[in-house]
C-alpha positions, 0 to 999 in steps of 0.5 A: 500500499502506498501509505496512510490516506484520509478519505471523507466519511461520506466516501467511506460510507458509500463504499461500505454500502456498495460493497454489500450491494454494488449498484443495486445487484444485490451482491458485492463486487467481490462476489461477482464473476469477472464475466458477468454483466454487472461486472462488465458494466463496472468496468465499462463505467471505469473506462469511460471515466478514465478516457473522459478524465485523461482525454484518451481517444477511441484509437487507444485501448485502456487496460487495467492491471493489478499489481500496483507499483511493484508491477510497474517496476517490471513494465518499465524495463520490459518496455524501455530496455528492448528493441532499439534500446537492447543493450543500453543501461537503465539509470536509477536514482537511489532513494530507499527501499522502493527505489531498491526494489525498482532497481532489483526488478530492472536488473532482471532485464538489463544492465542498471546504473545506480545514481546517488547511492548512499553508502550508509543506505539511509537515504534521508536526502538526495545530493544535487542533480549536478553531482549525479553520475549516470549513463548519459546514453542510457535508455531511461532515468528512474526515480521514486518520488516518495519512498514511504518507508524511509519518508523521503519525498522528492517534491522538486525533481531536478529534471535538468540533471538528466540528458535531454530526450531521456525518458524519465 
């Protein structure tokens, strides 16, 4: 989980009501089969809301996956270390527990350059971007903006430290 987050009471109350009886179906979404009409209606509503919120055109598909950040730790190198980037390095700004997990996952798919490693492994601060040593020809640069385990949050990421054109 991403950590504690306060939700308004009315949101919690609605979630509690609809967990027992989702959209007047007489059952919880947790009880619905993924092939049922009520479940498909929920997925269609979610996709339509997502498309509207982010203005996603009909020419693009929308997929929902479970797994959260940990799944993304695999998806990023799977997508960015192949093809034209085959054999290139991925740069990982080391900021704590979650960046270590991301780096470990990327290592399964290719070479990783660790950036701004804290030799003590404490990660209470990140050095200035101008001091970062990275593979400037790398496929991409990864950073974890909020490492909730250590409490480090990068609010003003120094994008100028990353070579122009390198995906972040």
